[in-house]
C-alpha positions as CSV (number, residue, x, y, z in Angstrom):
1,M,0.0,-0.2,0.1
2,V,1.2,3.3,-0.8
3,M,0.3,6.8,0.5
4,T,-1.7,8.8,-2.1
5,D,-0.4,12.2,-0.3
6,L,3.1,11.5,-0.1
7,E,5.5,14.5,-0.1
8,L,8.3,13.7,-2.1
9,I,11.6,15.7,-1.7
10,D,14.5,15.4,-3.9
11,A,17.5,15.3,-1.6
12,D,19.8,15.7,-4.5
13,G,18.6,17.2,-7.6
14,H,21.0,19.3,-10.1
15,I,21.1,22.7,-11.9
16,L,23.3,23.3,-14.9
17,E,25.1,26.6,-14.4
18,P,24.1,29.0,-17.2
19,P,27.3,29.7,-19.7
20,E,27.9,33.2,-18.6
21,M,26.8,32.8,-15.0
22,W,30.4,33.0,-13.5
23,L,31.1,35.8,-15.9
24,E,27.9,37.9,-14.2
25,Y,28.6,36.7,-10.8
26,I,32.3,36.5,-10.2
27,E,34.1,39.7,-8.6
28,P,35.7,41.8,-11.6
29,K,39.5,40.9,-10.9
30,Y,38.5,37.2,-11.7
31,R,36.3,37.4,-14.5
32,D,38.9,36.8,-17.5
33,Q,39.9,33.6,-15.7
34,A,36.3,32.4,-14.4
35,P,34.9,29.4,-15.5
36,R,32.9,30.0,-19.0
37,L,31.7,28.1,-21.8
38,A,34.0,29.0,-24.7
39,D,35.7,27.8,-27.9
40,Y,39.0,25.8,-27.5
41,Q,40.5,24.1,-30.7
42,G,37.1,24.0,-32.3
43,R,35.1,22.9,-29.7
44,E,32.6,24.4,-27.1
45,L,33.7,23.5,-23.6
46,W,34.1,24.8,-20.1
47,M,37.3,26.5,-19.7
48,V,38.8,28.0,-16.6
49,E,42.0,30.1,-16.8
50,D,43.6,29.1,-19.8
51,H,42.4,25.2,-19.9
52,P,39.5,23.1,-20.1
53,L,37.7,22.8,-16.6
54,I,37.3,19.1,-16.8
55,R,40.6,17.3,-17.3
56,G,40.3,15.1,-20.5
57,A,37.5,17.2,-21.9
58,A,39.8,18.1,-25.1
59,D,40.3,14.7,-26.0
60,G,36.5,14.0,-25.7
61,G,36.1,13.3,-22.0
62,G,33.2,14.7,-20.3
63,R,30.9,14.6,-23.2
64,G,27.7,14.1,-21.6
65,L,28.6,15.0,-18.2
66,A,26.5,18.0,-18.1
67,G,22.7,16.8,-18.9
68,A,20.6,15.2,-21.1
69,A,17.7,13.7,-18.7
70,G,14.6,13.2,-20.9
71,K,16.8,13.2,-24.2
72,N,18.6,10.8,-26.4
73,L,22.2,11.0,-25.0
74,A,23.8,9.8,-28.3
75,E,22.1,12.4,-30.3
76,I,23.3,15.1,-28.0
77,L,27.0,13.6,-28.0
78,E,26.6,13.4,-31.7
79,K,26.4,17.2,-31.8
80,D,29.9,17.5,-30.0
81,S,28.4,19.9,-27.5
82,G,25.0,19.5,-26.1
83,Y,25.1,21.9,-23.1
84,R,23.0,24.3,-24.3
85,D,20.3,21.9,-25.6
86,N,19.4,20.5,-22.2
87,P,16.2,20.9,-20.4
88,P,15.3,24.6,-19.7
89,A,14.3,23.3,-16.1
90,A,18.1,22.7,-15.6
91,F,18.7,26.5,-16.0
92,D,15.7,28.3,-15.1
93,P,13.7,28.1,-11.6
94,H,10.4,28.8,-13.3
95,E,10.7,25.8,-15.5
96,R,12.0,23.9,-12.7
97,I,8.8,24.1,-11.1
98,K,6.9,22.8,-13.8
99,T,8.7,20.0,-14.2
100,L,8.7,19.1,-10.2
101,D,4.6,19.4,-10.8
102,S,4.8,17.1,-13.6
103,E,6.0,14.3,-11.3
104,R,4.2,15.8,-8.3
105,I,7.9,16.3,-6.5
106,R,7.0,19.1,-4.0
107,R,10.1,20.3,-3.3
108,A,14.1,20.0,-4.4
109,V,17.7,20.4,-2.7
110,L,20.0,21.5,-5.5
111,Y,23.5,20.6,-6.0
112,P,25.6,21.9,-9.1
113,T,27.3,20.7,-12.2
114,M,30.2,22.4,-13.5
115,A,30.9,24.2,-9.9
116,L,31.7,20.4,-8.6
117,F,34.9,20.4,-10.9
118,V,36.1,24.1,-9.6
119,N,38.8,23.2,-7.0
120,A,42.4,23.8,-6.2
121,G,43.3,20.5,-7.8
122,R,42.3,21.9,-11.3
123,V,42.4,25.6,-10.9
124,K,46.1,27.2,-10.8
125,D,44.9,30.3,-8.3
126,P,43.4,29.1,-5.1
127,A,41.9,32.5,-4.5
128,L,39.9,32.2,-8.0
129,V,38.5,28.8,-6.4
130,T,37.2,30.8,-3.3
131,A,35.8,33.5,-5.8
132,A,34.2,31.0,-7.8
133,C,32.4,29.5,-4.9
134,R,31.1,32.7,-3.7
135,A,29.7,33.5,-7.3
136,Y,28.3,30.1,-7.4
137,N,26.4,30.5,-4.4
138,D,25.2,33.9,-4.8
139,W,23.7,32.8,-8.2
140,M,22.1,29.6,-6.3
141,A,20.6,31.8,-3.9
142,D,19.2,33.8,-6.6
143,Y,17.7,30.8,-8.4
144,C,16.2,29.5,-5.4
145,R,14.6,32.9,-4.3
146,P,11.5,32.9,-6.4
147,Y,10.5,29.8,-4.7
148,P,11.5,29.9,-1.3
149,D,9.1,27.1,0.0
150,R,10.1,24.5,-3.0
151,L,13.8,25.1,-4.1
152,Y,16.8,24.9,-1.6
153,G,20.5,25.2,-2.7
154,A,23.6,23.8,-1.6
155,A,26.8,26.0,-1.0
156,A,30.1,25.4,-2.7
157,I,32.8,25.1,-0.1
158,P,36.7,26.0,-0.9
159,L,38.1,23.5,1.4
160,H,41.3,24.1,0.0
161,D,41.8,26.9,2.4
162,I,39.9,26.2,5.9
163,P,39.4,29.7,7.1
164,A,38.0,30.7,3.6
165,A,35.9,27.6,3.7
166,I,34.5,28.5,7.2
167,A,33.9,32.4,6.2
168,E,32.0,31.0,3.2
169,L,30.0,28.7,5.1
170,K,28.8,31.2,7.3
171,R,27.9,33.6,4.6
172,S,26.0,30.9,2.7
173,V,24.0,30.0,5.7
174,T,23.4,32.9,7.7
175,T,23.1,35.5,4.7
176,L,22.0,33.6,1.8
177,G,19.9,30.7,3.3
178,L,21.6,27.6,1.7
179,R,20.6,24.7,3.2
180,S,24.1,22.4,3.2
181,A,27.7,22.7,2.4
182,F,28.9,20.0,-0.2
183,I,32.5,18.6,-0.9
184,R,33.9,16.0,-3.0
185,P,34.5,13.0,-1.1
186,T,38.4,13.2,-1.7
187,P,41.2,15.0,0.0
188,H,41.0,18.9,-0.3
189,Q,44.1,19.6,1.6
190,G,46.8,17.9,-0.6
191,E,46.9,14.1,0.4
192,R,45.5,14.9,3.9
193,P,42.5,12.6,4.6
194,F,39.2,13.7,6.4
195,N,40.5,12.7,9.8
196,D,43.4,14.8,9.7
197,P,43.1,17.4,12.2
198,V,43.8,20.2,9.6
199,Y,39.8,20.1,8.8
200,D,38.7,20.3,12.3
201,P,37.8,23.6,12.7
202,F,35.5,23.3,9.6
203,W,33.8,20.2,11.1
204,S,33.3,22.3,14.1
205,A,31.8,25.1,12.2
206,L,29.4,22.9,10.5
207,Q,28.1,21.5,13.8
208,D,27.9,24.8,15.5
209,L,25.4,26.2,12.7
210,D,23.6,22.7,12.5
211,V,24.2,22.4,8.8
212,P,24.7,19.0,7.0
213,L,27.9,18.5,5.1
214,S,26.9,16.8,1.9
215,L,29.6,14.5,0.3
216,H,29.1,14.9,-3.5
217,P,31.2,13.0,-5.7
218,A,32.3,13.8,-9.5
219,V,33.9,11.9,-12.2
220,G,37.0,14.3,-12.5
221,E,40.5,13.4,-11.7
222,E,41.3,16.7,-10.3
223,L,41.6,15.5,-6.7
224,P,43.1,12.6,-5.1
225,G,40.3,10.1,-5.3
226,A,39.6,6.8,-7.3
227,S,39.3,7.9,-10.4
228,Q,42.5,9.9,-10.2
229,R,44.6,7.0,-8.3
230,F,43.2,4.2,-10.7
231,H,42.7,6.4,-13.9
232,L,38.9,5.3,-14.0
233,Y,38.1,8.2,-16.2
234,G,41.1,9.7,-18.5
235,E,44.0,8.3,-19.9
236,D,46.8,6.8,-17.6
237,P,49.8,9.1,-18.5
238,A,52.5,6.5,-17.5
239,T,50.7,3.5,-19.7
240,R,48.7,5.5,-22.1
241,T,46.1,3.2,-21.3
242,P,42.8,5.0,-22.3
243,G,40.2,5.4,-19.6
244,M,36.7,3.7,-19.4
245,G,35.0,7.1,-19.0
246,V,32.0,7.8,-16.8
247,S,30.3,4.6,-16.9
248,F,33.5,3.4,-14.9
249,S,34.3,6.4,-12.9
250,Q,30.9,7.3,-11.9
251,G,29.4,3.8,-11.6
252,L,32.4,2.4,-9.4
253,G,34.8,5.6,-8.4
254,N,31.7,7.2,-6.7
255,P,31.0,4.3,-4.1
256,I,34.6,3.7,-3.7
257,D,35.3,7.5,-2.5
258,M,32.4,7.1,-0.2
259,I,33.5,3.9,1.3
260,V,36.9,5.3,1.8
261,S,35.5,8.6,3.4
262,L,33.0,6.5,5.7
263,G,36.0,5.2,7.1
264,W,37.6,8.4,7.7
265,F,34.5,10.0,9.4
266,I,34.2,6.8,11.3
267,F,37.2,5.0,12.1
268,G,39.1,8.0,12.0
269,G,37.4,9.3,14.8
270,V,36.0,12.6,13.0
271,L,32.3,11.9,14.5
272,E,33.7,10.8,17.8
273,R,35.1,14.2,18.1
274,F,32.0,16.2,16.5
275,P,29.2,14.4,17.9
276,R,26.4,16.7,16.5
277,L,28.0,16.6,13.0
278,K,25.7,15.5,9.9
279,V,26.9,14.1,6.8
280,I,25.0,12.7,4.1
281,I,26.3,10.3,1.5
282,L,24.9,11.2,-2.2
283,E,25.0,10.1,-5.4
284,S,26.6,6.8,-5.1
285,G,24.2,4.1,-4.6
286,G,22.4,3.0,-1.3
287,G,22.7,-0.7,-1.2
288,W,26.2,-1.0,-0.5
289,I,25.8,0.7,3.0
290,Q,24.7,-2.3,5.0
291,P,27.3,-4.7,4.4
292,I,30.0,-2.1,4.6
293,L,29.0,-0.9,8.1
294,E,28.6,-4.7,9.2
295,R,31.9,-5.4,8.0
296,M,33.2,-2.4,9.7
297,D,31.7,-3.7,12.9
298,H,33.2,-6.8,12.5
299,H,36.4,-5.5,12.3
300,A,36.0,-3.2,15.2
301,H,35.5,-6.2,17.3
302,V,38.3,-8.0,16.1
303,F,40.9,-5.3,16.0
304,T,39.6,-3.5,19.3
305,F,43.3,-2.0,19.9
306,E,43.1,-0.2,16.8
307,V,39.7,1.7,17.9
308,K,40.3,2.5,21.3
309,H,39.6,6.1,20.4
310,L,36.0,5.3,19.5
311,S,33.1,5.0,21.8
312,L,30.6,3.5,19.6
313,L,30.6,0.8,16.9
314,P,30.4,2.0,13.3
315,T,26.7,1.3,12.8
316,E,26.1,3.3,16.0
317,Y,27.8,6.3,14.3
318,F,25.9,6.2,11.2
319,R,22.5,5.8,12.8
320,R,23.2,8.8,15.1
321,Q,25.2,11.3,12.4
322,M,24.7,10.1,8.8
323,W,22.1,9.5,5.9
324,I,22.3,7.8,2.5
325,S,20.4,8.6,-0.6
326,F,19.0,6.2,-2.9
327,D,18.2,6.0,-6.6
328,P,14.4,5.8,-7.2
329,D,14.7,2.1,-8.4
330,E,17.1,0.4,-6.1
331,M,15.8,-3.1,-5.5
332,L,17.6,-2.8,-1.6
333,L,15.7,0.1,-0.6
334,K,13.4,-2.2,1.4
335,A,16.0,-4.4,3.1
336,T,18.3,-1.5,3.8
337,A,15.5,0.8,5.3
338,E,14.6,-2.4,7.5
339,L,18.4,-3.2,8.6
340,V,19.9,0.4,8.8
341,G,16.6,2.3,9.4
342,S,14.3,4.1,7.3
343,D,15.0,7.6,9.2
344,R,18.7,7.4,7.6
345,I,17.4,7.4,3.9
346,V,16.4,10.0,1.4
347,W,16.1,9.7,-2.2
348,A,17.5,11.6,-5.2
349,S,16.5,12.2,-9.1
350,D,20.2,13.4,-10.3
351,F,18.1,15.5,-12.6
352,P,19.0,16.8,-15.5
353,H,22.1,14.1,-15.6
354,P,22.1,11.4,-18.0
355,D,21.5,9.0,-15.6
356,A,18.1,10.3,-14.2
357,K,14.7,8.9,-15.0
358,W,13.0,11.7,-16.7
359,P,9.9,11.6,-17.0
360,G,8.9,9.0,-14.6
361,C,11.0,9.7,-11.9
362,G,8.2,10.3,-9.3
363,N,6.1,7.5,-10.0
364,E,9.2,5.3,-9.8
365,V,10.0,6.4,-6.3
366,R,6.3,5.7,-4.9
367,E,6.3,2.6,-6.6
368,N,9.6,1.6,-4.8
369,L,8.1,2.7,-1.6
370,E,5.0,0.4,-1.5
371,A,6.8,-2.4,-0.2
372,L,7.2,-0.7,3.2
373,P,5.2,0.4,5.9
374,L,3.1,3.9,5.5
375,E,5.2,5.7,8.3
376,D,8.5,4.3,6.6
377,Q,7.2,5.9,3.3
378,R,6.7,9.1,4.7
379,L,10.1,9.4,5.9
380,I,12.0,8.5,2.9
381,A,9.6,10.2,0.6
382,G,10.5,13.6,2.1
383,Q,10.1,14.1,6.0
384,N,13.8,12.9,6.4
385,A,15.1,15.6,4.0
386,V,12.8,18.2,5.8
387,D,14.6,17.5,9.2
388,L,18.1,17.1,7.8
389,Y,17.8,20.0,5.6
390,R,15.8,22.0,7.9
391,L,13.5,22.9,5.1
């Protein structure tokens, strides 16, 4: 039985940054080097400074990354650059509301597309990264402003500079009204993992503001994650072996980065030191979380001498401080809700990216929830997102 009045809330939708967005919103001193859609060797690519924003894009990588929900992806790729051909709802908030209404989705929390690649691993000038994050957050606040009870934004954070990250977090939340802070689940301070004390001031600021940290992956190889280490996306520079592209990098790289980050936050003691920190795992599937937590619990029992700094089991930390998003059609949703807890799960559309099912996403979520008790349906459909993001 499914509730006919379920309030669906998309916990991880996306926008597409308009081609001129950064040129309009960034501080004038950075305008000449800001991210922009421009001609590069005869192709229209997203550029930053003097090079493509996404590593490998000039060689054909990154095609189709920026959208295509509801369209034939192959046809878009044949055009060589289909960014401007994507659904208007990705660029325009008024069109986004029409799209949500067509799926009977009440509200959406929005994350970026190209801003996921604006980081100190790809951009030469660290100050430009910070300025680009500020500009994106200003634009996102403006995007959501016409519909304050339906559209909500997540803030881009320049984590390569901890003081700047804290300042932008506070500005984004208190001044702009954004509801989460997102980072990629890879080191941002060189190779230092998230349990390194260098990040502690930022975790503390999140905890004090009661703002959830969203771990959101991306397929690029700019930061030291799975794609970079194993060359899942682009060519291996040492062997010249071609990468497998988005299917490999996103399909396998995303959950790999999340599992490693889960270990840093739990085994690394971050959640022990910051017991009110909230962490959301996004766009990596959800069905793997129970077996990984079960394995972590087992090894915490076996190797107790390595976890003396922890007062709880990994599963207990997760149930206290973490959430995970499911795709609308994942088969393990029911089992995970029963084992991990229905209050730890949100769902996400990924619209307008290529792997988003559109149209039909809303019905897919409802059908998948039918196997659960009505209260569990209500929590996963939307109430968990309301509580987590403070909507």
